[in-house]
C-alpha positions as CSV (number, residue, x, y, z in Angstrom):
1,M,-0.1,0.1,-0.1
2,A,1.5,3.2,-1.0
3,T,0.2,5.3,1.7
4,V,0.1,3.2,4.9
5,E,3.4,1.8,5.3
6,S,4.4,2.0,8.7
7,P,7.2,4.4,10.0
8,V,7.2,7.1,8.6
9,P,5.1,5.8,11.4
10,I,2.2,7.4,8.7
11,A,2.8,5.3,11.8
12,D,5.9,4.0,12.4
13,P,5.8,0.7,13.2
14,L,6.8,0.6,17.0
15,E,9.6,-1.3,18.5
16,D,8.7,-5.0,19.8
17,V,8.4,-4.5,23.4
18,F,10.7,-7.2,24.5
19,A,12.8,-8.1,21.5
20,G,13.6,-4.2,21.1
21,D,13.9,-4.8,17.2
22,G,12.2,-1.9,16.1
23,L,9.0,-3.5,15.1
24,P,5.4,-3.8,16.4
25,S,4.5,-6.2,19.1
26,E,1.5,-8.2,19.9
27,A,0.6,-5.9,22.5
28,Q,0.6,-2.9,20.3
29,M,-1.3,-4.3,17.9
30,N,-3.8,-5.7,19.8
31,V,-3.5,-9.1,18.2
32,A,-2.5,-12.5,19.2
33,V,0.2,-14.1,17.0
34,P,2.0,-17.6,16.8
35,P,4.3,-18.1,19.5
36,D,7.9,-16.7,18.9
37,D,11.1,-17.2,20.8
38,E,9.9,-15.0,23.4
39,Q,6.2,-15.6,24.7
40,F,3.9,-13.7,26.8
41,P,1.0,-14.4,29.0
42,S,-2.3,-14.3,26.9
43,E,-3.9,-11.8,29.3
44,N,-1.3,-9.2,28.4
45,S,-1.4,-9.5,24.8
46,G,-4.2,-6.9,24.3
47,L,-4.6,-5.2,20.7
48,V,-3.7,-1.4,20.7
49,D,-4.3,1.1,17.8
50,E,-1.2,2.7,16.5
51,P,-1.0,6.1,14.9
52,P,0.1,6.4,11.3
53,D,3.2,8.0,10.8
54,G,4.9,8.0,7.7
55,G,4.6,7.8,3.6
56,Y,2.4,10.4,2.0
57,G,1.7,12.1,5.3
58,W,5.4,13.4,5.2
59,S,5.3,14.6,1.6
60,Y,3.0,17.3,2.7
61,G,6.2,19.4,3.1
62,V,6.2,19.5,-0.7
63,F,2.9,20.7,-0.9
64,L,3.3,23.2,1.8
65,A,6.6,24.6,0.1
66,H,4.4,25.1,-3.2
67,Y,1.2,26.5,-1.5
68,L,3.7,29.1,0.4
69,A,5.7,30.0,-2.9
70,Q,2.8,30.2,-5.6
71,N,0.0,31.4,-3.4
72,V,-2.5,28.8,-4.7
73,Y,-5.6,29.7,-2.7
74,P,-6.1,33.8,-2.8
75,G,-6.4,35.1,0.6
76,A,-5.2,32.0,2.5
77,T,-2.5,32.8,5.2
78,Y,0.7,30.6,5.7
79,L,-1.1,29.6,9.3
80,E,-4.1,28.2,7.5
81,Y,-1.5,26.3,5.1
82,A,0.2,24.8,8.0
83,F,-3.0,23.8,9.8
84,V,-3.7,21.6,6.9
85,G,-0.8,19.2,7.2
86,G,-1.2,19.2,11.1
87,L,-4.9,18.4,10.8
88,S,-4.5,15.5,8.4
89,V,-2.0,13.8,10.9
90,A,-4.0,14.7,14.0
91,T,-7.1,13.5,12.6
92,A,-5.6,10.2,11.8
93,L,-4.6,9.9,15.4
94,L,-8.1,10.4,16.5
95,I,-9.8,8.3,14.1
96,S,-7.3,5.3,15.3
97,P,-10.1,3.9,17.8
98,I,-12.7,3.8,15.4
99,A,-10.8,2.1,12.9
100,T,-9.7,-0.6,15.4
101,Y,-13.6,-1.0,16.4
102,T,-14.4,-1.4,12.7
103,T,-11.7,-4.1,12.5
104,R,-12.7,-5.8,15.2
105,Q,-16.8,-5.7,14.1
106,Y,-16.5,-5.9,10.4
107,G,-13.2,-7.3,9.5
108,T,-9.6,-6.1,8.1
109,R,-11.0,-5.7,4.3
110,T,-14.0,-3.4,5.3
111,T,-11.8,-1.1,7.2
112,L,-9.2,-0.9,4.4
113,L,-12.1,-0.4,2.0
114,T,-13.2,2.5,3.9
115,G,-9.7,4.1,4.2
116,V,-9.5,3.6,0.3
117,F,-12.9,5.4,0.0
118,F,-11.8,8.4,2.2
119,E,-8.2,8.6,0.7
120,T,-9.5,8.7,-2.6
121,I,-12.0,11.2,-2.5
122,S,-9.9,13.5,-0.3
123,L,-7.2,13.6,-3.1
124,I,-9.7,13.9,-6.1
125,G,-11.8,16.4,-3.9
126,A,-8.6,18.5,-3.2
127,S,-7.9,18.6,-7.1
128,F,-11.1,20.7,-7.5
129,S,-10.6,22.9,-4.4
130,N,-10.2,26.7,-5.2
131,R,-10.8,27.7,-1.3
132,I,-8.7,27.2,1.8
133,W,-11.7,26.0,3.6
134,Q,-12.2,23.1,0.8
135,L,-8.5,22.1,1.5
136,F,-9.0,21.6,5.3
137,L,-11.9,19.1,4.4
138,S,-10.5,17.4,1.7
139,Q,-6.3,17.1,2.5
140,G,-7.1,17.8,5.9
141,V,-9.8,15.9,7.6
142,C,-11.0,13.7,4.9
143,F,-7.3,12.5,4.1
144,G,-6.7,12.0,7.8
145,W,-9.9,9.6,8.0
146,G,-8.2,7.7,5.1
147,M,-4.9,7.3,6.6
148,G,-6.0,6.1,9.8
149,F,-8.4,3.5,8.5
150,L,-5.6,2.2,6.0
151,F,-2.9,2.0,8.6
152,V,-4.8,0.7,11.5
153,G,-6.5,-2.0,9.3
154,S,-3.0,-3.2,8.0
155,V,-0.5,-2.7,10.4
156,A,-1.7,-5.9,12.4
157,V,-1.4,-8.6,9.7
158,I,2.2,-9.3,8.9
159,P,3.0,-10.3,12.7
160,Q,0.2,-12.8,12.4
161,W,1.7,-15.1,9.5
162,F,5.5,-15.2,11.1
163,T,7.0,-16.7,13.9
164,K,10.8,-16.8,14.0
165,K,11.2,-14.5,10.9
166,R,8.2,-12.0,12.2
167,S,11.0,-9.3,12.9
168,L,12.4,-9.6,9.6
169,A,9.0,-9.6,7.8
170,N,8.1,-6.4,9.9
171,G,11.5,-4.9,9.4
172,I,11.0,-5.2,5.6
173,G,7.5,-3.8,5.9
174,A,8.8,-1.1,8.0
175,A,11.4,-0.1,5.7
176,G,8.5,0.9,3.3
177,S,7.4,4.1,5.3
178,G,10.7,5.8,4.7
179,I,11.4,4.9,1.0
180,G,7.5,5.6,0.1
181,G,7.9,9.1,1.9
182,M,11.2,9.5,-0.3
183,V,9.3,8.6,-3.4
184,Y,6.2,10.3,-2.6
185,S,8.3,13.5,-2.0
186,L,10.0,13.5,-5.3
187,A,7.0,12.2,-7.3
188,T,5.0,15.0,-5.9
189,N,7.2,17.8,-6.5
190,A,7.8,16.5,-10.2
191,M,4.1,16.0,-10.9
192,I,3.3,19.6,-9.7
193,E,6.0,21.0,-11.8
194,A,5.2,19.1,-14.9
195,L,1.5,18.7,-14.7
196,G,0.2,21.2,-12.2
197,L,-1.4,20.9,-8.6
198,S,-4.5,19.6,-9.6
199,W,-3.5,17.1,-11.8
200,A,-0.6,15.8,-9.1
201,F,-3.7,15.5,-6.8
202,R,-5.7,13.4,-9.2
203,I,-2.8,11.1,-10.1
204,L,-2.2,10.3,-6.6
205,G,-6.0,9.9,-6.2
206,I,-5.8,7.3,-9.0
207,L,-2.9,5.4,-7.6
208,A,-4.4,5.6,-4.1
209,F,-7.5,3.8,-5.3
210,S,-6.0,1.4,-7.6
211,V,-3.0,0.2,-5.6
212,N,-5.0,0.5,-2.0
213,S,-7.9,-1.4,-3.5
214,V,-5.9,-4.3,-4.9
215,C,-3.9,-4.6,-1.7
216,A,-7.2,-4.8,0.4
217,L,-8.7,-7.2,-1.8
218,L,-5.8,-9.6,-1.7
219,L,-4.9,-9.1,2.2
220,K,-5.7,-11.8,4.2
221,D,-5.7,-11.8,8.4
222,R,-5.9,-14.4,10.6
223,N,-8.3,-12.8,12.8
224,T,-10.6,-16.0,12.8
225,F,-8.0,-17.4,15.0
226,I,-7.4,-14.5,17.1
227,G,-9.8,-13.1,19.8
228,P,-8.6,-9.6,20.4
229,T,-9.5,-7.8,23.4
230,Q,-11.2,-4.4,23.8
231,L,-9.1,-1.2,23.7
232,A,-8.4,-0.1,27.3
233,F,-8.1,3.5,29.0
234,D,-7.0,4.1,32.3
235,Y,-7.3,7.7,33.7
236,K,-5.3,6.5,36.6
237,L,-2.0,6.5,34.6
238,F,-2.3,10.5,34.8
239,M,-1.0,9.8,38.5
240,N,1.9,7.9,37.6
241,G,4.9,10.5,37.4
242,P,7.1,8.0,35.1
243,F,4.5,8.0,32.7
244,L,4.0,11.8,32.6
245,L,7.7,12.1,31.6
246,V,7.0,9.6,28.7
247,L,4.1,12.0,27.5
248,G,6.2,14.8,28.1
249,W,8.8,13.3,25.9
250,G,6.4,12.6,23.3
251,F,4.8,16.0,23.5
252,F,8.2,18.1,23.1
253,S,9.5,15.7,20.4
254,M,6.3,15.9,18.4
255,L,6.7,19.9,18.6
256,G,10.0,19.7,17.1
257,Y,9.3,16.6,14.6
258,I,6.4,18.0,12.6
259,V,8.5,21.6,12.0
260,L,11.3,19.7,11.1
261,L,9.4,17.5,8.5
262,F,7.2,20.1,7.4
263,S,9.5,22.9,7.2
264,L,12.5,21.5,5.7
265,P,11.8,21.5,1.8
266,N,10.5,25.4,2.2
267,Y,13.7,26.1,4.3
268,A,15.8,24.9,1.3
269,L,13.6,27.4,-1.2
270,S,14.4,30.1,1.6
271,I,18.2,30.0,1.0
272,G,18.1,30.0,-2.7
273,L,17.7,26.4,-3.6
274,T,15.2,25.2,-6.3
275,A,11.9,23.5,-5.5
276,K,13.0,20.2,-7.1
277,Q,16.2,20.4,-4.6
278,G,13.7,21.1,-1.7
279,S,11.8,17.8,-2.5
280,I,15.1,15.9,-2.7
281,I,16.1,17.2,0.8
282,G,12.5,16.0,2.2
283,A,13.0,12.7,0.4
284,L,16.5,12.3,1.9
285,L,15.0,12.9,5.5
286,N,12.7,10.0,4.9
287,L,15.3,7.9,3.8
288,G,17.1,8.7,6.8
289,Q,14.3,7.6,8.9
290,G,13.8,4.4,6.9
291,I,17.4,3.5,7.8
292,G,17.4,4.9,11.3
293,R,14.5,3.5,12.8
294,P,15.2,-0.2,12.4
295,A,18.7,0.4,13.8
296,A,17.5,2.3,16.6
297,G,15.4,-1.0,17.4
298,I,18.3,-3.2,17.2
299,F,20.5,-0.7,19.3
300,S,17.8,-0.6,21.8
301,D,18.2,-4.4,22.5
302,V,21.9,-3.8,23.0
303,V,22.2,-0.5,25.0
304,G,19.0,-0.1,26.7
305,R,15.5,1.3,25.3
306,I,15.4,4.5,27.3
307,N,19.3,4.8,26.9
308,V,18.5,4.8,23.0
309,A,15.6,6.9,23.0
310,G,17.2,9.6,25.1
311,L,20.5,9.5,23.6
312,L,18.9,9.8,20.0
313,T,16.4,12.8,21.1
314,F,19.5,14.6,22.2
315,F,21.5,13.9,19.2
316,V,18.6,15.5,16.9
317,G,18.2,18.5,19.2
318,L,21.9,19.0,19.0
319,L,22.0,18.6,15.1
320,C,19.4,21.0,14.6
321,L,21.2,23.7,16.7
322,V,24.8,23.0,15.4
323,V,24.2,21.9,11.8
324,W,20.6,23.2,10.6
325,I,21.2,26.6,11.6
326,F,24.5,26.9,9.5
327,A,23.3,24.8,6.5
328,K,23.4,27.3,3.5
329,S,24.2,25.0,0.7
330,F,22.6,22.0,-0.8
331,G,25.4,19.6,0.1
332,V,25.0,20.7,3.6
333,L,21.7,20.3,3.9
334,V,21.7,17.0,2.1
335,F,24.1,15.8,5.0
336,F,22.0,17.3,7.6
337,A,18.8,15.7,6.2
338,I,20.4,12.1,6.2
339,L,21.7,12.2,9.4
340,V,18.9,14.0,11.2
341,G,16.4,11.6,9.6
342,T,18.1,8.8,11.3
343,G,16.9,10.0,14.7
344,A,14.3,12.2,14.0
345,G,11.5,9.6,14.5
346,T,13.0,8.0,17.6
347,F,9.8,8.7,19.6
348,W,7.9,6.4,17.1
349,A,10.2,3.6,17.0
350,T,10.8,3.4,20.6
351,V,7.8,4.6,22.4
352,A,5.9,1.3,22.8
353,P,9.0,-0.5,24.6
354,V,9.8,2.7,26.6
355,G,6.1,2.5,27.7
356,A,6.2,-1.1,28.8
357,E,9.2,-0.4,30.8
358,V,7.4,2.3,32.7
359,V,4.0,1.0,32.8
360,G,4.3,-2.8,32.1
361,L,3.1,-5.1,29.4
362,K,-0.5,-5.4,31.0
363,E,-0.9,-1.3,30.9
364,L,0.8,-0.5,27.8
365,P,-2.6,-0.7,25.6
366,S,-4.1,2.1,28.3
367,A,-0.6,3.9,28.1
368,L,-0.5,4.1,24.3
369,S,-3.8,5.1,23.8
370,I,-3.5,8.1,26.2
371,T,-0.3,8.9,24.3
372,W,-2.0,9.1,20.9
373,I,-4.7,11.5,22.3
374,A,-2.0,13.6,24.1
375,L,0.1,13.7,20.6
376,V,-3.1,15.6,18.9
377,L,-2.0,19.0,20.1
378,P,1.6,19.3,19.2
379,V,1.2,17.4,15.5
380,T,-1.8,20.0,15.2
381,F,-0.2,23.2,16.2
382,S,3.5,22.9,15.8
383,E,4.0,23.6,12.2
384,P,2.1,26.8,12.7
385,I,4.1,27.7,15.7
386,G,7.0,27.1,13.5
387,L,5.7,29.5,10.4
388,V,4.9,31.8,13.1
389,L,8.4,32.0,14.2
390,R,9.7,33.0,10.7
391,Q,11.0,36.1,9.9
392,S,10.4,38.2,7.0
393,T,14.3,38.8,6.4
394,G,17.6,37.3,6.8
395,N,17.5,33.8,8.0
396,I,14.1,33.6,8.2
397,Y,13.9,30.2,9.7
398,I,16.5,31.0,12.4
399,H,13.7,31.0,15.3
400,A,12.1,27.9,14.0
401,Q,15.5,26.1,13.9
402,I,16.3,27.0,17.7
403,F,12.5,26.2,18.4
404,T,13.0,22.7,16.9
405,G,16.3,22.1,18.5
406,A,15.2,23.3,21.9
407,M,12.0,21.0,21.9
408,Y,14.0,17.7,21.1
409,L,16.5,18.8,24.0
410,V,13.7,19.2,26.5
411,G,12.3,16.0,25.3
412,S,15.8,14.3,26.1
413,L,15.6,15.9,29.5
414,C,12.3,14.0,30.2
415,M,14.1,11.0,29.2
416,L,17.1,11.6,31.3
417,F,14.9,12.0,34.3
418,L,12.9,8.7,33.4
419,R,16.1,7.0,33.2
420,G,17.2,8.1,36.7
421,W,13.7,6.5,37.8
422,K,14.2,3.3,36.1
423,I,17.7,2.8,37.4
424,G,16.2,3.5,41.0
425,E,13.6,0.7,40.3
426,L,16.3,-1.6,39.4
427,E,18.4,-0.9,42.2
428,R,15.4,-1.3,44.5
429,S,14.5,-4.5,42.9
430,I,18.0,-6.0,43.6
431,R,17.7,-4.9,46.9
432,E,14.3,-6.6,47.7
433,Q,15.7,-9.8,46.2
434,E,19.1,-9.7,48.5
435,K,17.5,-8.5,51.6
436,A,14.1,-8.7,53.6
437,P,12.3,-5.6,52.4
438,D,11.6,-4.3,55.7
439,S,15.2,-4.5,57.4
440,A,16.9,-1.6,58.4
441,E,19.8,-2.0,55.9
442,A,17.6,-2.3,52.9
443,A,15.9,1.0,54.0
444,N,19.5,2.9,54.6
445,D,20.4,1.6,51.2
446,Q,17.4,2.8,49.5
447,S,18.5,6.5,50.0
448,S,22.4,5.8,49.0
449,T,22.1,6.5,45.2
450,S,20.5,10.1,44.6
451,L,18.5,10.9,41.5
452,L,21.2,13.0,40.1
453,G,23.7,10.1,40.6
454,R,21.5,7.5,38.8
455,M,21.0,9.8,36.0
456,C,24.4,10.2,35.5
457,A,25.3,6.5,36.0
458,W,25.9,4.0,33.0
459,K,23.3,1.3,32.9
460,K,21.4,-0.5,30.6
461,V,17.8,0.8,30.9
């Protein structure tokens, strides 16, 4: 499916909770699957809807650059253009529970064909739009519905058909999102330049209908042999301090992530590059994500999930501040796009395993459900914030670049505190195994390591 590959995430497939291989787990997808090398208790294998994170959705940066450069919809402001892209992603996040429900009640094929319908009419409808409110309804709301139905309906199928090779199979599927985003960025810009915006939309609509319809009709799941549970939502998690740190990490990371993805092609135009070069930059960022996300999963298993998530989040923030701000040529921007792409989507690749470390596998569906809702605000408003921060002269994106880097750094700070908490939990568990929990010695040991000391200590967490 051209538009629903996972990671670029439109949903990024998330890392396996226990294997740490950058792939979706049974718990994340709300499906039971054949036993693998590591087995989980059946009562903990609840299904979760995952957010779309990739493919066509992130090629909106190419559309945004065109809208801003050509004033396609007279009277529309740059903020309204920015809201269109954020609205499509936010709608896809909000629609995930409904798409999960239709999959359980009416089957995978019905859900996918529903997504095909909404996505096709959204693109065809956008091709005839001549007012900004029409673009909001078509490329914004309607496309978000299609994106959500297509992703949720398809993301759980691959793990049902594999056991020992499940990680490899998911890895191949996951690579499609980054590669798909790259292809869409290049193809969309080429079609806009050669055929115009309207026909670019129509061709994308025809492709979406043709390819996704065939895939929906041929795709076969194993839900008949699986008894998925209902999605859970536990408001008590808001009283869990470490979980709030995970939400903070996601909230701040998304504020930077969307600005980076949607602004980079237009930034290329602002420093004198061509629209074609801008689309190449956007495509290479997607390529970097296709390479980086599976690697994040592999290293998470070796170094620790929280460690990798925090380090990569910090790495992206640092790159934005020390490389992006000074990138004034095509070559440097190519270098930045590929390198920052490898870590930009760290949240999508690691949020599920990190969540499992914090709340446990049993509470993971509830935790992820709350997380997706919490992300609606940053994905909706981050790009408008980025455009408001633009200057009219000089380095017009300097404030947006600082904002992006700062948001990633704040997100990494949340992970640093979470890391200190997790190390403390591990130390407490070791003490309880070695000593009686109520002994005076154990009580004295409990305060022997400060939070700052745990944050700075190197341990696999």
